[in-house]
C-alpha positions as CSV (number, residue, x, y, z in Angstrom):
1,X,-11.4,-21.0,-17.1
2,X,-15.0,-22.0,-16.3
3,X,-17.9,-19.7,-16.7
4,X,-19.2,-18.0,-13.6
5,X,-22.7,-19.1,-12.3
6,X,-24.2,-15.8,-13.3
7,X,-22.9,-16.0,-16.8
8,X,-24.1,-19.6,-17.2
9,X,-27.5,-18.5,-16.0
10,X,-27.5,-15.7,-18.6
11,X,-26.4,-18.1,-21.3
12,X,-29.4,-20.3,-20.5
13,X,-31.7,-17.3,-20.6
14,X,-30.3,-16.2,-24.0
15,X,-30.7,-19.7,-25.5
16,X,-34.3,-19.9,-24.2
17,X,-35.1,-16.5,-25.7
18,X,-33.3,-17.3,-29.0
19,X,-35.3,-20.6,-29.4
20,X,-38.5,-18.7,-28.6
21,X,-37.7,-16.0,-31.2
22,X,-36.5,-18.6,-33.7
23,X,-33.6,-16.3,-34.6
24,X,-30.8,-14.2,-33.3
25,X,-32.9,-11.2,-32.4
26,X,-32.7,-11.8,-28.7
27,X,-29.0,-12.2,-28.7
28,X,-28.4,-9.1,-30.7
29,X,-30.7,-7.1,-28.4
30,X,-28.6,-8.2,-25.5
31,X,-25.4,-7.2,-27.3
32,X,-26.9,-3.8,-27.9
33,X,-27.9,-3.5,-24.3
34,X,-24.4,-4.5,-23.2
35,X,-23.1,-1.5,-25.0
36,X,-25.7,0.7,-23.2
37,X,-24.2,-0.6,-20.0
38,X,-20.7,0.2,-21.1
39,X,-21.7,3.7,-21.9
40,X,-23.1,4.2,-18.4
41,X,-20.3,2.5,-16.5
42,X,-18.3,5.2,-14.6
43,X,-15.6,2.6,-13.8
44,X,-14.5,3.0,-17.4
45,X,-12.8,6.3,-18.2
46,X,-14.5,8.5,-20.8
47,X,-11.6,8.1,-23.2
48,X,-12.0,4.3,-23.1
49,X,-15.8,4.5,-23.2
50,X,-15.6,6.6,-26.4
51,X,-13.4,4.1,-28.1
52,X,-15.6,1.1,-27.1
53,X,-18.7,3.0,-28.3
54,X,-17.2,3.1,-31.8
55,X,-17.3,-0.7,-31.8
56,X,-21.0,-1.0,-31.2
57,X,-22.0,-1.5,-34.9
58,X,-19.0,-3.8,-35.8
59,X,-19.7,-5.9,-32.7
60,X,-23.4,-6.3,-33.6
61,X,-22.3,-7.4,-37.1
62,X,-19.7,-9.8,-35.6
63,X,-22.4,-11.2,-33.3
64,X,-24.6,-11.8,-36.3
65,X,-21.8,-13.6,-38.2
66,X,-20.9,-15.8,-35.3
67,X,-23.9,-15.9,-33.0
68,X,-22.2,-17.4,-30.0
69,X,-20.9,-14.0,-28.7
70,X,-22.8,-14.2,-25.4
71,X,-21.8,-17.8,-24.6
72,X,-18.2,-18.0,-25.9
73,X,-15.4,-16.1,-24.2
74,X,-13.2,-16.8,-27.2
75,X,-15.5,-15.0,-29.7
76,X,-13.2,-12.6,-31.6
77,X,-15.3,-9.5,-30.9
78,X,-15.6,-10.4,-27.3
79,X,-11.8,-10.9,-27.0
80,X,-11.3,-7.4,-28.5
81,X,-13.7,-5.7,-26.1
82,X,-12.0,-7.5,-23.1
83,X,-8.5,-6.6,-24.4
84,X,-9.4,-2.9,-24.7
85,X,-10.8,-2.9,-21.2
86,X,-7.7,-4.6,-19.9
87,X,-5.4,-2.1,-21.6
88,X,-7.6,0.7,-20.2
89,X,-7.6,-0.6,-16.6
90,X,-5.0,1.9,-15.4
91,X,-6.2,4.9,-17.3
92,X,-7.8,7.7,-15.3
93,X,-9.0,11.2,-15.8
94,X,-5.5,12.5,-16.2
95,X,-4.7,10.2,-19.1
96,X,-4.0,12.1,-22.4
97,X,-5.0,10.9,-25.8
98,X,-1.3,10.8,-26.8
99,X,-0.3,8.5,-23.9
100,X,0.9,5.1,-25.1
101,X,-2.0,3.1,-23.7
102,X,-4.6,5.5,-25.0
103,X,-2.9,5.5,-28.4
104,X,-2.7,1.7,-28.6
105,X,-6.4,1.4,-27.9
106,X,-7.3,4.1,-30.4
107,X,-5.1,2.6,-33.1
108,X,-6.6,-0.9,-32.6
109,X,-10.1,0.5,-32.9
110,X,-9.2,2.5,-36.0
111,X,-7.6,-0.5,-37.7
112,X,-10.5,-2.7,-36.8
113,X,-13.0,-0.2,-38.4
114,X,-10.7,0.0,-41.4
115,X,-10.2,-3.8,-41.9
116,X,-13.4,-5.4,-40.8
117,X,-15.9,-6.5,-43.4
118,X,-17.3,-10.0,-43.3
119,X,-14.3,-11.8,-41.8
120,X,-13.8,-11.8,-38.0
121,X,-10.0,-12.1,-38.4
122,X,-9.4,-8.3,-37.7
123,X,-11.0,-8.7,-34.3
124,X,-8.5,-11.5,-33.5
125,X,-5.6,-9.5,-34.9
126,X,-6.5,-6.4,-32.8
127,X,-7.1,-8.4,-29.6
128,X,-3.7,-10.1,-30.1
129,X,-2.0,-6.8,-30.7
130,X,-3.4,-5.2,-27.6
131,X,-2.5,-8.3,-25.5
132,X,1.1,-8.0,-26.8
133,X,1.1,-4.3,-26.0
134,X,-0.2,-5.0,-22.5
135,X,2.4,-7.7,-21.9
136,X,5.2,-5.4,-22.9
137,X,3.8,-2.5,-20.8
138,X,3.6,-4.8,-17.8
139,X,7.2,-6.0,-18.3
140,X,8.5,-2.5,-18.3
141,X,6.5,-1.5,-15.3
142,X,7.6,-4.6,-13.4
143,X,11.3,-3.9,-14.2
144,X,10.9,-0.4,-12.7
145,X,9.0,-1.9,-9.7
146,X,11.9,-4.3,-9.0
147,X,14.3,-1.4,-8.7
148,X,11.9,0.4,-6.3
149,X,11.5,-2.8,-4.4
150,X,15.2,-3.1,-3.8
151,X,15.3,0.4,-2.3
152,X,12.2,-0.3,-0.2
153,X,13.9,-3.4,1.2
154,X,16.8,-1.3,2.3
155,X,14.4,1.2,3.9
156,X,12.5,-1.6,5.6
157,X,15.7,-3.0,7.2
158,X,16.5,0.4,8.5
159,X,13.0,0.9,9.8
160,X,13.1,-2.5,11.5
161,X,16.2,-1.4,13.3
162,X,14.6,1.9,14.4
163,X,11.6,0.0,15.6
164,X,13.7,-2.4,17.6
165,X,15.6,0.4,19.3
166,X,12.4,2.3,20.1
167,X,10.6,-0.8,21.5
168,X,13.6,-1.6,23.7
169,X,13.4,1.8,25.2
170,X,9.6,1.8,25.5
171,X,9.6,-1.6,27.3
172,X,11.9,-0.3,30.0
173,X,10.3,3.1,30.5
174,X,6.7,1.8,30.7
175,X,7.0,0.4,34.2
176,X,9.6,3.0,35.6
177,X,7.5,5.9,36.8
178,X,10.3,7.8,38.5
179,X,12.3,8.5,35.3
180,X,12.7,12.3,34.9
181,X,11.3,13.8,31.6
182,X,14.8,14.8,30.5
183,X,16.1,11.3,30.7
184,X,12.9,9.9,29.1
185,X,13.4,12.3,26.2
186,X,17.0,11.4,25.7
187,X,16.3,7.7,25.7
188,X,13.4,8.0,23.3
189,X,15.5,10.1,21.0
190,X,19.3,9.7,21.0
191,X,19.5,6.4,22.8
192,X,16.9,4.8,20.5
193,X,19.0,6.0,17.5
194,X,22.2,4.4,19.0
195,X,20.3,1.1,19.5
196,X,19.0,1.3,16.0
197,X,22.6,1.7,14.6
198,X,23.8,-1.2,16.7
199,X,20.9,-3.3,15.5
200,X,21.7,-2.5,11.8
201,X,25.3,-3.5,12.3
202,X,25.0,-6.6,14.3
203,X,21.5,-7.3,15.6
204,X,20.3,-7.7,19.2
205,X,22.9,-10.3,19.9
206,X,25.8,-8.0,19.2
207,X,28.2,-6.7,21.8
208,X,27.3,-3.1,20.9
209,X,23.6,-3.7,21.4
210,X,24.1,-5.5,24.7
211,X,26.4,-2.7,26.0
212,X,23.8,0.0,25.2
213,X,21.1,-2.0,26.9
214,X,23.2,-2.5,30.1
215,X,24.0,1.3,30.1
216,X,20.3,2.1,29.7
217,X,19.5,-0.2,32.7
218,X,22.2,1.4,34.8
219,X,21.0,4.9,33.9
220,X,17.4,4.1,34.8
221,X,18.4,2.6,38.1
222,X,20.6,5.7,38.8
223,X,17.7,8.2,38.7
224,X,15.4,6.2,40.9
225,X,15.0,7.3,44.5
226,X,17.9,5.9,46.7
227,X,16.3,5.0,50.1
228,X,19.2,3.0,51.5
229,X,22.8,4.0,52.3
230,X,23.9,1.0,50.1
231,X,22.0,2.4,47.1
232,X,23.6,5.8,47.5
233,X,27.1,4.3,47.8
234,X,26.5,2.1,44.8
235,X,25.4,5.2,42.8
236,X,28.5,7.1,43.8
237,X,30.8,4.2,42.8
238,X,29.2,3.5,39.4
239,X,28.9,7.2,38.2
240,X,32.4,7.5,36.5
241,X,31.8,4.3,34.4
242,X,28.2,5.2,33.7
243,X,29.1,8.7,32.4
244,X,31.8,7.2,30.2
245,X,29.4,4.7,28.8
246,X,26.7,7.4,28.2
247,X,29.2,9.5,26.3
248,X,30.1,6.6,24.0
249,X,26.4,5.9,23.4
250,X,25.6,9.5,22.7
251,X,28.4,9.8,20.3
252,X,27.1,6.7,18.5
253,X,23.8,8.5,18.3
254,X,25.6,11.4,16.7
255,X,24.4,13.8,19.4
256,X,26.3,17.1,19.2
257,X,28.8,17.9,22.0
258,X,26.9,20.9,23.3
259,X,23.6,18.9,23.5
260,X,25.5,16.0,25.2
261,X,27.1,18.3,27.8
262,X,23.7,19.9,28.5
263,X,22.2,16.4,29.1
264,X,25.0,15.3,31.4
265,X,24.6,18.5,33.4
266,X,20.9,17.8,33.8
267,X,21.7,14.3,34.8
268,X,23.7,15.6,37.8
269,X,20.5,17.3,39.0
270,X,18.5,14.1,38.5
271,X,21.0,12.1,40.6
272,X,20.9,14.8,43.4
273,X,17.1,14.7,43.3
274,X,17.1,10.8,43.6
275,X,19.3,11.1,46.7
276,X,17.1,13.7,48.4
277,X,13.8,11.9,47.6
278,X,15.2,8.7,48.9
279,X,16.5,10.2,52.1
280,X,13.2,11.9,52.8
281,X,11.3,8.7,52.2
282,X,9.0,8.0,49.3
283,X,5.7,9.7,50.0
284,X,3.9,8.6,46.9
285,X,4.6,6.9,43.6
286,X,3.9,9.1,40.6
287,X,0.8,8.1,38.7
288,X,1.3,6.1,35.6
289,X,0.7,8.2,32.5
290,X,-2.6,7.4,30.9
291,X,-2.5,5.8,27.5
292,X,-4.3,8.3,25.4
293,X,-6.0,7.0,22.3
294,X,-3.9,7.9,19.3
295,X,-5.5,9.7,16.5
296,X,-5.0,7.9,13.1
297,X,-2.6,10.1,11.1
298,X,-1.0,9.2,7.8
299,X,2.7,9.6,7.5
300,X,3.7,10.3,3.9
301,X,7.3,10.5,2.6
302,X,8.5,10.9,-1.0
303,X,11.7,9.5,-2.3
304,X,13.2,8.9,-5.7
305,X,14.7,5.8,-7.3
306,X,16.5,7.1,-10.4
307,X,13.9,9.2,-12.2
308,X,10.9,7.4,-10.6
309,X,9.2,9.2,-7.7
310,X,7.7,7.0,-5.0
311,X,5.4,8.0,-2.2
312,X,5.5,5.9,0.9
313,X,2.3,5.9,3.0
314,X,2.1,4.5,6.6
315,X,0.1,5.2,9.7
316,X,2.0,7.3,12.2
317,X,3.2,6.0,15.6
318,X,1.4,3.1,17.3
319,X,-1.6,3.6,15.1
320,X,0.2,1.4,12.5
321,X,0.3,-1.5,14.9
322,X,-3.2,-0.9,16.1
323,X,-4.6,-1.1,12.6
324,X,-2.9,-4.4,11.7
325,X,-6.0,-6.4,12.7
326,X,-8.1,-4.3,10.3
327,X,-5.5,-4.9,7.6
328,X,-5.6,-8.6,8.2
329,X,-9.4,-8.6,7.8
330,X,-9.3,-6.6,4.6
331,X,-9.7,-8.3,1.2
332,X,-6.4,-9.8,0.1
333,X,-4.7,-8.3,-2.9
334,X,-2.4,-10.1,-5.3
335,X,0.1,-8.8,-7.8
336,X,-1.8,-7.6,-10.8
337,X,-4.7,-6.2,-8.8
338,X,-5.8,-2.7,-9.5
339,X,-6.9,0.0,-7.0
340,X,-8.2,3.5,-7.3
341,X,-6.7,6.0,-4.8
342,X,-8.2,9.4,-3.9
343,X,-5.5,12.1,-4.2
344,X,-6.9,14.9,-2.1
345,X,-8.3,17.6,-4.4
346,X,-6.7,15.9,-7.4
347,X,-8.4,13.3,-9.6
348,X,-8.3,9.8,-8.3
349,X,-5.4,7.8,-9.6
350,X,-5.4,4.1,-10.7
351,X,-2.5,1.9,-9.8
352,X,-1.5,-1.7,-10.3
353,X,-0.1,-3.9,-7.5
354,X,3.4,-4.8,-8.8
355,X,5.1,-6.2,-5.6
356,X,4.4,-7.2,-2.1
357,X,7.1,-7.1,0.5
358,X,7.8,-10.6,1.9
359,X,8.9,-9.0,5.2
360,X,6.3,-6.4,6.1
361,X,3.6,-7.0,3.5
362,X,4.1,-3.4,2.1
363,X,2.2,-3.0,-1.2
364,X,4.0,-1.3,-4.2
365,X,1.5,0.1,-6.7
366,X,2.6,1.6,-10.1
367,X,0.7,3.6,-12.7
368,X,0.7,3.4,-16.5
369,X,1.1,7.0,-17.3
370,X,4.7,8.3,-18.0
371,X,6.0,10.0,-14.9
372,X,3.2,8.8,-12.6
373,X,4.2,8.4,-9.0
374,X,4.5,4.9,-7.6
375,X,2.8,4.3,-4.2
376,X,4.3,2.1,-1.5
377,X,1.7,1.7,1.2
378,X,1.5,-0.4,4.4
379,X,-1.4,-2.9,4.7
380,X,-2.7,-1.0,7.7
381,X,-2.7,2.3,5.9
382,X,-4.4,0.8,2.9
383,X,-7.1,-0.8,5.1
384,X,-7.7,2.6,6.7
385,X,-8.0,4.3,3.3
386,X,-10.4,1.6,2.2
387,X,-12.5,2.1,5.4
388,X,-12.7,5.8,4.6
389,X,-13.7,5.1,1.0
390,X,-10.5,6.8,-0.3
391,X,-9.2,3.6,-1.8
392,X,-11.2,1.1,-3.8
393,X,-10.3,-2.2,-5.5
394,X,-11.1,-2.3,-9.2
395,X,-13.2,-5.3,-10.2
396,X,-10.9,-7.7,-12.1
397,X,-13.8,-9.4,-13.9
398,X,-13.4,-9.2,-17.7
399,X,-15.5,-6.4,-19.2
400,X,-18.1,-8.5,-21.1
401,X,-18.6,-10.9,-18.2
402,X,-19.2,-7.9,-15.9
403,X,-21.7,-6.3,-18.2
404,X,-23.5,-9.6,-18.7
405,X,-23.8,-10.0,-14.9
406,X,-25.4,-6.6,-14.8
407,X,-27.8,-7.6,-17.6
408,X,-28.7,-10.7,-15.7
409,X,-29.6,-8.7,-12.7
410,X,-31.9,-6.6,-14.9
411,X,-33.5,-9.7,-16.5
412,X,-34.2,-11.5,-13.2
413,X,-37.9,-11.6,-12.2
414,X,-39.0,-9.1,-9.6
């Protein structure tokens, strides 16, 4: 991997200062200042900062032994610092010293302090050991994430069917202003559920779906004002078959018998009203309901996959669709990216992106602490949290590169 322009510029600065000083004093001064930056960096948890601080003197000694620390990413001491930061990426304020990641970091630092003298091999050994630990930790996390992903895919298919049913109802009701509230409520509720079940079983091309759609169209026509004798005759002729089809659909929606009978009784009144209004002549068409701006509300649901708890976060109602443009404009995340999520009154939690749904783009984030809750969040919901400052991407730049960039900014002429 090539050096970033900022780091290259800093390297040139260090070389120039080193030549001017005819020694390594400038480089060692910058290494010391790098540790000052680490100590002040709130992106690093206190536990990790404390362990990194213990490496200040050994790193200065290592930089004196091999004085290319600032310009060589493969420098053993630099590799160890970056490895510690990588292992600590998911640690947060809730991490305990006995957690596996914290223990691995502390043990690596302890062994380095014990083994290092004049040979840089212990730095390489500890960096390699932490890299192996991180690889195994990621493997275990990803295995758990795959099990969660399988459950999410089932839920997504179910949700897609629910959405298909709801949208089919909404399309028909949007332009039909005469539909009584009781009929609207039934269609938005029970009938949408029946459509969802048919969609799950066979899709929109299935006979069950098509039958439900035809029955819905007949029902909607039946409650519109009947201004002509032909319309009234047609309604009377179609009612037995319509009622039979409605009963089948409401049973498919698992509506209780008492609730079903109450709706059918109300429907009799709706048909009588349609006849009377039509015979009197239509004086005015009801006003179309105004589309009120929907407040952005998060919908949260917790479920379990084995012993793993998962919180699913979406935006409620149509706000999810309205926020898709914002989600598309948000910075793109890739598996392995880290974010920090505010958790209400609790301490912010750090999670790694382990999986992205190929169907909906849903993000699945996992934590490193045992028992930590996984987060499945829609792109729109994540974009809204980022807009509010309640979710932040964690800079993936290796620790030393990031600290050197900060140093460069401080060294630039005013």
